[in-house]
C-alpha positions in Angstrom: 22.3 25.7 -41.8 20.6 25.3 -38.4 17.1 24.2 -37.5 14.5 26.9 -37.9 12.0 28.1 -35.3 8.5 28.6 -36.5 8.1 31.6 -38.8 11.7 32.7 -38.7 14.3 32.6 -41.4 18.1 32.8 -41.2 20.1 35.7 -42.7 21.5 34.3 -45.9 23.3 35.2 -49.1 20.9 35.0 -52.0 21.7 32.5 -54.7 21.0 32.8 -58.4 17.7 31.4 -59.5 19.1 30.0 -62.8 19.8 26.6 -61.3 16.2 26.4 -60.2 15.2 26.6 -63.9 16.8 23.2 -64.5 15.1 21.7 -61.4 11.7 23.2 -62.4 12.1 21.8 -65.9 12.7 18.4 -64.4 9.3 18.6 -62.7 7.6 20.1 -65.7 8.6 17.5 -68.2 7.1 14.8 -66.0 3.9 16.8 -65.3 3.5 17.9 -68.9 3.7 14.3 -70.0 1.0 12.9 -67.7 -1.2 16.0 -68.2 -1.0 15.6 -72.0 -2.5 12.2 -71.9 -6.1 13.2 -71.1 -5.9 16.0 -73.7 -4.8 13.5 -76.3 -7.5 11.0 -75.3 -9.8 11.6 -78.3 -6.9 11.5 -80.8 -5.5 8.3 -79.3 -8.9 6.6 -79.3 -9.2 7.3 -83.0 -5.5 6.5 -83.9 -5.4 3.2 -82.0 -9.0 2.2 -82.1 -9.3 1.6 -78.4 -11.7 2.7 -75.6 -10.9 5.7 -73.4 -10.0 3.4 -70.5 -7.0 2.2 -72.5 -5.6 5.8 -72.5 -6.2 5.8 -68.8 -4.1 2.7 -68.6 -1.2 4.7 -70.0 -1.6 7.3 -67.2 -1.8 4.4 -64.6 1.3 2.7 -66.1 3.4 5.9 -65.7 2.2 6.6 -62.2 2.5 3.0 -61.1 6.2 2.8 -62.2 7.0 6.1 -60.5 5.3 5.1 -57.3 6.8 1.6 -57.3 10.4 2.5 -57.8 10.8 6.1 -56.6 12.3 4.9 -53.3 14.9 3.0 -55.2 15.5 6.3 -57.2 16.1 8.1 -53.9 18.8 5.6 -52.9 20.4 5.8 -56.3 20.5 9.6 -55.8 22.1 9.3 -52.4 24.7 6.7 -53.5 25.8 8.2 -56.9 24.8 11.9 -56.3 21.5 13.6 -57.1 23.0 15.5 -60.0 24.4 12.5 -61.8 21.2 10.4 -61.6 19.1 13.4 -62.5 21.0 13.8 -65.8 20.8 10.0 -66.5 17.1 10.0 -65.8 16.5 13.0 -68.1 18.2 11.1 -70.9 16.0 8.1 -70.3 12.9 10.3 -70.2 13.9 11.8 -73.6 14.2 8.3 -75.1 10.8 7.4 -73.8 9.3 10.5 -75.4 10.8 9.6 -78.8 9.1 6.2 -78.5 5.9 7.9 -77.3 5.8 10.3 -80.2 6.2 7.6 -82.9 4.2 4.8 -81.1 2.3 2.8 -83.7 0.0 0.9 -81.2 -1.7 1.4 -77.9 0.6 -1.2 -76.4 3.7 0.8 -77.5 2.2 3.9 -76.0 1.7 2.2 -72.7 5.2 0.8 -72.8 6.6 4.3 -73.5 4.7 5.6 -70.5 6.1 2.8 -68.3 9.6 3.9 -69.4 8.7 7.5 -68.6 7.7 6.2 -65.1 11.0 4.5 -64.7 12.8 7.8 -65.4 10.4 9.8 -63.3 11.1 7.4 -60.3 14.6 8.8 -60.3 13.8 12.4 -61.2 11.2 12.9 -58.4 13.5 12.3 -55.4 16.5 14.0 -57.0 14.5 17.3 -57.3 14.2 17.7 -53.5 17.8 16.8 -52.9 18.9 19.3 -55.6 16.9 22.1 -53.9 18.4 21.3 -50.6 21.9 21.4 -52.1 21.4 24.7 -54.0 19.2 26.8 -51.8 18.8 27.7 -48.1 16.4 29.7 -45.9 13.6 31.6 -47.5 14.9 30.9 -50.9 14.6 27.2 -50.1 11.0 27.6 -49.0 10.3 29.6 -52.2 12.0 27.0 -54.3 9.8 24.3 -52.8 6.8 26.4 -53.6 8.2 27.0 -57.1 8.3 23.2 -57.6 4.6 23.0 -56.9 4.0 25.9 -59.3 6.1 24.2 -62.0 3.9 21.2 -61.7 0.8 23.4 -62.1 2.4 25.4 -64.9 3.2 22.2 -66.8 -0.5 21.3 -66.5 -1.5 24.6 -68.1 1.0 24.3 -70.9 0.0 20.7 -71.6 -3.6 21.7 -72.0 -2.7 24.7 -74.2 -0.1 23.2 -76.4 -1.7 19.8 -76.5 -5.1 21.3 -77.2 -3.8 23.5 -80.1 -1.6 20.8 -81.6 -4.1 18.1 -81.1 -6.8 20.0 -82.8 -4.9 21.3 -85.9 -2.1 18.7 -86.3 -2.5 15.7 -84.1 -1.7 14.4 -80.6 1.9 13.2 -81.4 3.6 16.7 -81.7 2.6 17.5 -78.1 4.9 14.7 -76.9 7.5 15.7 -79.4 7.8 19.0 -77.5 9.0 17.0 -74.5 12.0 15.7 -76.5 13.3 19.3 -76.8 12.4 20.2 -73.3 14.3 17.1 -71.9 17.4 18.2 -73.9 17.1 21.7 -72.5 16.8 20.4 -68.9 19.9 18.3 -69.4 21.9 21.3 -70.7 20.8 23.6 -67.9 21.6 20.9 -65.3 25.3 21.9 -65.7 24.5 25.1 -63.8 23.6 23.1 -60.7 26.1 22.7 -57.9 28.1 19.5 -58.3 27.4 17.0 -55.6 29.1 13.8 -54.5 27.5 10.5 -53.8 27.9 8.4 -50.7 29.3 5.1 -51.7 28.6 3.8 -48.2 24.8 3.9 -48.9 23.6 0.4 -49.5 20.5 -0.4 -51.6 18.0 -2.7 -49.9 16.9 -4.8 -52.9 14.5 -6.9 -50.8 12.8 -3.6 -49.8 12.7 -2.6 -53.5 11.0 -5.8 -54.4 8.4 -5.6 -51.6 7.6 -1.9 -52.2 7.3 -2.4 -56.0 5.2 -5.6 -55.6 2.8 -3.9 -53.1 2.2 -0.8 -55.3 1.9 -2.7 -58.6 -0.5 -5.2 -57.1 -2.7 -2.5 -55.6 -2.7 -0.4 -58.8 -3.5 -3.4 -61.0 -6.4 -4.2 -58.7 -7.8 -0.7 -58.8 -7.2 -0.3 -62.6 -9.2 -3.5 -63.4 -12.1 -3.1 -61.1 -14.4 -2.3 -64.0 -13.1 -4.9 -66.4 -12.6 -7.8 -64.0 -15.4 -7.0 -61.6 -15.6 -5.3 -58.2 -16.5 -8.4 -56.4 -17.9 -11.1 -58.7 -15.6 -12.0 -61.6 -16.7 -11.0 -65.1 -16.0 -12.9 -68.3 -13.0 -10.7 -68.9 -11.2 -11.7 -65.7 -8.1 -13.8 -66.3 -9.0 -16.0 -63.4 -11.3 -16.2 -60.4 -11.4 -17.9 -57.0 -14.9 -19.4 -56.3 -16.3 -16.7 -58.5 -14.5 -13.8 -56.8 -12.9 -11.2 -59.0 -9.1 -11.0 -58.9 -9.2 -7.2 -58.5 -10.1 -7.0 -54.8 -7.8 -9.8 -54.1 -4.9 -7.9 -55.7 -5.7 -4.8 -53.7 -5.7 -6.9 -50.4 -2.5 -8.7 -51.4 -0.8 -5.3 -52.2 -1.8 -4.0 -48.8 -0.4 -7.1 -47.0 2.9 -6.8 -49.0 3.0 -3.1 -48.0 2.8 -4.1 -44.3 5.6 -6.6 -44.9 7.7 -3.8 -46.5 7.3 -1.7 -43.4 8.1 -4.6 -41.1 11.2 -5.4 -43.2 12.3 -1.7 -43.1 12.1 -1.6 -39.3 14.0 -4.8 -39.1 16.7 -3.5 -41.5 17.0 -0.3 -39.4 17.3 -2.2 -36.1 20.1 -4.3 -37.6 22.0 -1.2 -38.6 21.5 -1.6 -42.3 20.4 1.3 -44.6 16.6 0.8 -45.3 15.0 1.7 -48.6 13.0 4.5 -46.9 14.0 6.2 -43.7 10.9 5.8 -41.6 11.9 9.0 -39.7 10.1 11.0 -42.4 6.8 9.5 -41.2 7.4 8.7 -37.6 5.1 11.3 -36.2 1.3 11.3 -36.5 1.4 14.8 -38.1 3.7 13.6 -40.8 1.6 10.6 -41.5 -1.6 12.7 -41.7 0.2 15.0 -44.1 0.8 11.9 -46.3 -2.8 10.9 -46.0 -4.0 14.4 -47.0 -1.5 14.6 -49.9 -2.8 11.2 -51.2 -6.4 12.4 -51.0 -6.0 15.7 -52.8 -3.8 14.3 -55.6 -6.3 11.4 -56.1 -9.2 13.9 -56.3 -7.2 16.0 -58.9 -6.5 12.9 -61.0 -10.1 11.8 -60.9 -11.3 15.3 -62.0 -8.6 15.5 -64.7 -9.8 12.2 -66.2 -13.5 12.9 -65.9 -13.5 16.3 -67.6 -11.6 15.4 -70.8 -13.6 12.1 -71.0 -16.9 14.0 -71.0 -15.8 16.8 -73.3 -14.0 14.7 -76.0 -15.7 11.3 -75.9 -19.2 12.2 -74.8 -19.5 15.6 -76.5 -17.2 14.8 -79.4 -15.4 18.1 -79.1 -11.8 18.9 -79.9 -8.7 18.8 -77.7 -8.6 22.6 -78.0 -12.2 22.7 -76.5 -10.9 20.6 -73.6 -8.0 23.0 -73.1 -10.3 26.1 -73.1 -12.7 24.4 -70.7 -10.0 23.4 -68.2 -7.8 26.5 -68.5 -9.4 28.4 -65.6 -8.8 25.4 -63.4 -5.2 24.9 -64.4 -4.4 28.6 -64.1 -5.9 28.8 -60.7 -3.8 25.8 -59.5 -0.7 27.4 -60.9 -1.1 30.8 -59.3 -2.4 29.4 -56.0 0.6 27.0 -55.7 2.9 29.9 -56.3 1.2 32.5 -54.0 0.2 30.3 -51.1 3.7 30.6 -49.6 2.9 34.2 -48.7 0.1 33.0 -46.4 2.4 30.8 -44.3 3.3 33.6 -42.0 -0.4 34.3 -41.3 -2.1 30.8 -41.1 -0.9 27.5 -39.8 -0.7 24.4 -42.0 -3.7 22.9 -40.2 -5.9 25.9 -40.9 -4.8 26.2 -44.6 -5.4 22.5 -45.2 -8.8 22.5 -43.6 -9.8 25.5 -45.7 -8.3 23.8 -48.8 -10.3 20.6 -48.4 -13.5 22.6 -47.5 -13.1 24.5 -50.8 -12.6 21.2 -52.7 -15.7 19.8 -51.2 -17.9 22.8 -51.9 -16.5 23.0 -55.5 -17.3 19.3 -56.2 -20.8 19.7 -54.7 -21.4 22.8 -56.8 -20.2 21.0 -60.0 -22.5 18.0 -59.3 -25.5 20.3 -59.2 -24.7 22.8 -62.0 -23.0 20.6 -64.6 -24.9 20.2 -67.8 -23.6 19.5 -71.3 -21.5 22.6 -71.7 -18.3 22.9 -69.6 -17.9 26.5 -70.7 -20.9 27.7 -68.7 -20.0 30.3 -66.0 -21.3 28.2 -63.0 -19.2 25.2 -64.0 -16.1 27.4 -64.6 -16.7 28.9 -61.1 -16.7 25.4 -59.6 -13.4 24.5 -61.4 -11.7 27.7 -60.2 -12.9 27.0 -56.6 -11.5 23.5 -56.7 -8.2 24.8 -58.2 -7.7 27.2 -55.3 -8.1 24.4 -52.8 -6.0 21.9 -54.8 -3.2 24.3 -55.6 -2.8 25.4 -52.0 -2.9 21.9 -50.6 -0.3 20.3 -52.8 2.3 22.9 -52.1 1.5 23.2 -48.4 1.6 19.4 -47.7 4.8 19.0 -49.5 6.3 21.8 -47.5 5.1 20.3 -44.3 6.9 17.1 -45.1 10.1 18.9 -46.2 10.3 21.0 -43.0 9.8 18.0 -40.8 13.0 16.3 -41.7 16.7 17.2 -41.7 18.6 17.9 -44.9 20.2 14.5 -45.2 16.8 12.9 -45.4 15.7 15.2 -48.3 15.9 12.4 -50.7 13.7 10.2 -48.6 11.2 13.1 -48.4 11.3 13.3 -52.1 10.7 9.6 -52.6 7.9 9.6 -50.1 6.3 12.5 -51.9 6.8 10.8 -55.3 5.3 7.5 -54.0 2.3 9.2 -52.5 1.5 11.5 -55.4 1.9 8.9 -58.1 0.2 6.1 -56.3 -2.7 8.6 -55.7 -2.7 9.6 -59.3 -2.8 6.0 -60.4 -5.6 5.1 -58.0 -7.5 8.3 -58.6 -7.5 7.8 -62.4 -8.3 4.1 -62.1 -11.1 4.6 -59.7 -12.6 7.5 -61.7 -12.7 5.3 -64.8 -14.2 2.3 -62.9 -16.7 4.5 -61.0 -18.0 6.5 -64.0 -18.2 3.5 -66.3 -19.8 1.4 -63.5 -22.4 4.1 -62.8 -23.1 4.5 -66.5 -23.6 0.8 -67.0 -25.9 0.5 -64.0 -28.0 3.5 -64.9 -28.2 2.7 -68.6 -29.1 -1.0 -68.0 -31.9 -0.1 -65.6 -33.4 2.3 -68.2 -32.9 -0.1 -71.1 -34.4 -3.2 -69.6 -37.5 -1.4 -68.4 -38.1 0.6 -71.6 -40.9 -0.8 -73.7 -39.6 0.8 -76.9 -36.3 -1.0 -76.7 -37.5 -4.5 -77.2 -35.8 -7.7 -76.0 -35.0 -8.6 -79.6 -33.1 -5.3 -80.1 -31.3 -5.7 -76.8 -30.0 -9.1 -77.9 -28.4 -7.5 -80.9 -26.1 -5.2 -78.9 -23.4 -6.0 -76.3 -24.9 -4.8 -73.0 -22.2 -6.4 -71.0 -19.6 -3.9 -72.0 -21.3 -0.5 -71.7 -18.9 2.4 -71.8 -18.8 6.2 -72.6 -19.5 6.8 -76.3 -20.7 9.8 -78.3 -24.3 9.9 -79.6 -23.0 9.8 -83.2 -21.1 6.6 -82.5 -24.1 5.1 -80.8 -26.2 5.9 -83.9 -23.6 4.3 -86.1 -23.6 1.2 -84.0 -27.4 0.9 -84.1 -27.3 1.1 -87.9 -26.1 -2.5 -87.9 -29.2 -3.6 -86.1 -32.9 -3.8 -86.8 -33.6 -0.6 -84.7 -36.2 1.7 -86.0 -35.7 5.5 -86.0 -37.9 5.8 -82.9 -35.8 3.2 -81.1 -32.5 4.9 -82.1 -33.8 8.2 -80.8 -34.9 6.5 -77.5 -31.5 4.9 -77.1 -29.7 8.2 -77.8 -31.9 9.9 -75.2 -31.1 7.2 -72.6 -27.3 7.5 -73.4 -27.4 11.2 -73.0 -29.3 11.2 -69.7 -27.3 8.2 -68.3 -23.9 9.9 -69.1 -24.8 13.1 -67.3 -26.3 11.4 -64.3 -23.2 9.2 -64.0 -21.0 12.2 -64.0 -23.2 14.0 -61.4 -23.2 11.0 -59.0 -19.4 10.6 -59.6 -18.8 14.2 -58.6 -21.0 13.8 -55.5 -18.9 10.8 -54.4 -15.7 12.8 -55.0 -17.2 15.6 -52.8 -17.8 13.1 -50.0 -14.2 11.9 -50.2 -12.9 15.5 -50.1 -15.0 16.1 -47.0 -13.5 13.0 -45.3 -10.0 14.3 -46.0 -10.6 17.2 -43.6 -10.0 14.8 -40.8 -6.4 14.0 -41.5 -5.9 17.7 -42.4 -7.0 18.5 -38.8 -4.0 16.6 -37.5 -1.4 18.7 -39.3 1.0 20.8 -37.3 0.3 24.3 -36.0 3.7 25.8 -36.8 4.4 27.7 -40.0 6.6 26.0 -42.7 10.2 27.1 -43.0 13.3 25.6 -44.5 14.5 22.0 -44.5 16.2 21.5 -41.1 19.9 20.6 -41.3 20.5 19.6 -37.7 19.9 16.0 -36.6 17.5 17.2 -33.9 14.0 17.8 -35.2 11.3 18.9 -32.7 8.4 16.5 -32.4 5.3 18.5 -32.3 3.4 15.8 -30.5 5.6 15.9 -27.5 6.5 19.6 -26.6 10.1 20.0 -25.7 11.1 16.7 -27.1 13.4 15.9 -30.0 13.7 12.9 -32.2 17.0 12.0 -33.8 17.3 10.2 -37.1 19.2 7.0 -36.9 
């Protein structure tokens, strides 16, 4: 297979799509798992007796483990063969789902998600390598697009299956479905082409430690911004330095360790050793900006996917099925857009598609901020979700394809690990920030209203914990106030403040997300102007920043 020119595909013999089913299932079981967690939020809150942010910690634990160890997974795939490690990881994933399905406590649930993340760290990079091994030419580009569609399809199925089962049976059977799906993926994997590992590939364990430490430190920092304090340490913080919260310190420490990882990787490459990540996959500005854009869109998606179920199930007290119905237009739009966007590649450049995609996301979030009320099924809100789905679905597939087409086939595993690290770090950060942002906004708005309200006296305020304000339903608030000396008038006033503060916090949160989506247009404007094709196989890859030049992987 030779390097493609823009917009041109080689003549090729078509390969059966049956192997792609196994590859797509590998993507779907991971996506289904993480998409099912927000749907199961209400059920888990009741089963485990924990706040919604604890369920978010499960999402963060999964994404953190994938992001932290996906580069190690890529090297394992290269050394032992993508097919072998794929099968082993699917078995581990199946075991984690058994633990998840029967988890008795929230801690067990979080541990099961961490185990899922360890399996996902191996599955993610192996998927790209398996596509490169089994498909070429236009089929390969279509397969890459199908991988994005599989992710979106899993999100749709998670909301439908999780919504129905969660409403009529419970949240556990939705994860039980993944036990069977994992077994099916394992069986179908025997239809994939056998590959052979490269025993000469060495694993950089110092790089593994640095990468994992950087990501885990940053994610822990972001995930505890609300509980430990954004700047000033709260009473819940495990420690403080001169009153400073450990959260921002962990974020800074993670960033410093990340720079140390890059420096170590360059040093390893210069010494002739095999680095944990081949930096050739991000050695041009266009590739780096593709990574920035991918991080932005996945973080925005994660924030929205946490915010909507939080509001529907916890605030409104509605069922998981109601969540599924409210989110269905969004998930269907992402699915079809991710699948159909490949047909636009011959007409628009990646730069133009990405700019339009982020513009749609910005408009959609602004629209939602102004039209959202207390009913997510309203037509204006559904329109905003569909608009965001078009932008998000097109961006995820496009940006992944840009990264894939920029590197030779032998670096496909590194592209897969880069994609996995970026997407899962973004999902963890997006979910953590959404929780911290919304709870922080709610606390600020509610406190300002409570402390200045003459009806809610100081005596009543002293009977409730105002230091730990979070999203609760009005019914639960009434139940809480029954244990105080609150009069019916005071209860009604507190419920009114709760209702207005929750909605205002959501609106401001959506406005902030819209601002972030607008800023993401800048890295999108640095994407290449050529149309995506297949994964290059030659060692020479044209550097778009220097016309006529070529860069050769070392």
